[in-house]
N, C-alpha and C positions, 0 to 999 in steps of 0.2 A: 134286542137281547142285551142284558146287563153285562158289561165287560168285566172279566175276572183279572184282577191285578195281583201278580205274585210279588210278595215283599220278602227281600232277603233278610236273614237273621244274623246276629252276632253270636259268637261262641265263647262261653266262659269255660275254659278247660283247666283253670287253675283253682277252682273252688272259691272264687271270690263271692259268689252269691250264696253258696252253701258249701261248707267244707266237704271234701272228698266226693263231690258230685260235679258233673258237667251239666251246663244249662244253655239252651238257646234263649236269647232275649232281644227285645227291640222296643223302642219308644212307642207308646200307644198312639201318639199324635199322627203317625203315618197312616194308621188304619182310619182314624177320624177324617183325615184330609181326603183319602180315597173315597170313603163312604159319602162324605159331604159333596163330592164331585160327581156322584152317581155310579161309582164303581163298587164291585164286590171284592173285598180284600181277602187274600189268603196268604198265610205264612209259608215260606219255603225252607223247611229244615234240611240240614246237611244230610245227604244220603248218597247211595251209589249211583242212582239213575237220574241225572239232571234233565235229560231229554224227556223222560216220562212226565216230569213236572211241567216242562215247557209245552208239551202237547195239550195241557189242560188250562193254560192261561192265555190272555190276549195282550198283556203288557207286563213289563218287568220294572220294578222299582228297586234299585240298589241303594240301600240306606247308608247312613253314616256308620263309621266303624273305627277300628284301631289304626295304628301307624304302619306304613310300609318301611321295610328295613332299608337303610341307606346302603349304597353300593360301596362306600368307603367309610373308614372310621370317622367319628365326630368327637369333639371335645368331651371329656368325661362328665361334664356337668349337664350335657344334653341327654335327656331321658326319652326313650322311645317305648311306647306301649304297643308292641307289635301285634298285628292281626295274626291269629293262629293259622298255621300253614294249611290245616284242613279246611278252614273257612275260606282262605284266600283261593285255594284250588277249586273249591266248589263254586265260589262266586265267579271265577274265571270261566268255568264250564257253563254256568247260567248265562253269563253275558255273551260269550262266544256263540252259544246256541241261539240266543235271542237275536243277535245281529245277523246271523246267517239266515234266519227266517224273515228278516225285515221287520221284526216285532218292535213296537215303540218301547223306548227305554228312557227312564228318568233316573239319573245318577245324582245322588246328593252327598256332598262333602267327600268322604272316602269313595263313594260311588262315582263321582266325577273323576277322581284321580285314577280309579280303575279303568274307566272309559278311555281316558287319555293314554294310559299305558297299553291298552288293547290295540290302539292304533299307532303304537311306536313312539308315543310322547314321552316326556321326561318330567320329573317331579322336583320340587323344592322340598328337601327332606326335613329341613328345619329353617323356617323363614328368618328368624333373627340371625342365624349364622350365614345362610346363603344370600340373603338380601338385607344386610344390616341397615340400609337406608330406608327400608319399608316401615310403615306404621306397625303397631302391635295388632295382630289379627286374632289373638287368643283372648277375647274379651269376656266379660261377665255374661252368663246366659240370661240374666234377668233384664239387663238394660244396655248391654254393649252393642253398638251398631256403628256402621259407617256407610257412606254413600257408594253407589256403583254407577258406572258410565256404560250405557248400552250402545252397542254398535248400530249405526243406522242401517236399515234395510235387512236386519237379521230377523230370523224367526222369533227370537226372544223379544225383540222390540215389538213385533206384532202382538205378542201375548201380554207384555207388561207395559207397553208404551215407552216413550223416550225418556221419561223421568219417573222411574218406579219407586223412588224414595229409598231410604236407608234399609239395609239388611243386617241381620245378626251375623256374628263372626266369632267362632269358637275353635279355630283350627290353628295348628302351627306348621302343618304341611300344606303344599299346594301344587298346582300345575305350573311347570316352567315352559313346556312346549305341548301344544294340544294333540300332536300326532298327525299322520298322513291322512288327508281327506277330512280333517276336522279344522275348525276355525274358532278363533276367540270371538265371542259375542258380547262379553261384558268384562270390565276391569274395575278394580277399586281406584280411588283417586290417587293412589301411589303407584299405579301401573301394574299391580299384580292381577293375574287372571282370575276372574270370578265366575265365568260361565263359558262353556264350549258347546258347539253344535256342528253337525256335518255340513260339508259343502253340498252334498247331495240332498234331495228332498226326502229326508227321513226324520222321524221324530226320535232322535237320539240326543237328548239334551243333558248336559251336566252342569250343576250349579254348586258353588262352593259353600253357600250359606244354607240355612235350614228353613225352607219355606213352610214345612209342615208345622213349625212352631209359631209362625206368624199368623196374625188374624186379619180378616177382611179381604179386600180386593186382590192383593198380591197373591196370597195363598190360593184363593179361589180361581184366579185366572190361570195360574200355572198348572194346578192339578186338574182344573176343568178341561184345559186343552189336552193334557196328557190322557185323561180318561176318554175324552172324545176321540182321540186318535186311536185308542184301543178298542173302540166300539165295533163289534163284528158287523160286517156287511151282509152276512148270511144268517139264516135262522138257527144254525147249529155249528158247532165246532167241526172243522174238517179233520 
């Protein structure tokens, strides 16, 4: 049975897409990556019953999104594009429900940060301020890349190999601590966390880069393993 992968959506509540209207939106590359891996992609719009949506999917993909609000004030020249509160609350409901069901989860960029927070982790709210010694991680979407170092004997290493090559990098927030029961499975060459996974045998992986925008073996390996983990073992949904 073809696995159904639920894809979270971002919310434009400020009329950026079209004045005086609200819109859901998401990069179409997520759907292509799921489809190419053999999954059936469905969008998960914000609504009142997250559990009803989770009843109908086999895996959850939390996509990239806006910024998390810092717990303390930052310098005035630091600009945050905050995730709308309604979107954040709905994403939390989706993620909590998926984890409670043992459902495979792939968190990308904002999705990885949400995953870490769910387990009590902490964030870097603005990397240039919080880790001034770090490299620039907010690079050009067209050609900005940096290397990552994968932890030995991690699930991610089994998927991507010990030398996965460079990844894209378009973020200014990141994970400072992965949370209880989660471990770091990849870092950038300046020590920042690039991927997390659970200590338990669950497919709950968060990556800071955007594999859906990459071509070739890297994207295919990660999404292929995710979709495979979501494949139902029975002929129908329970």
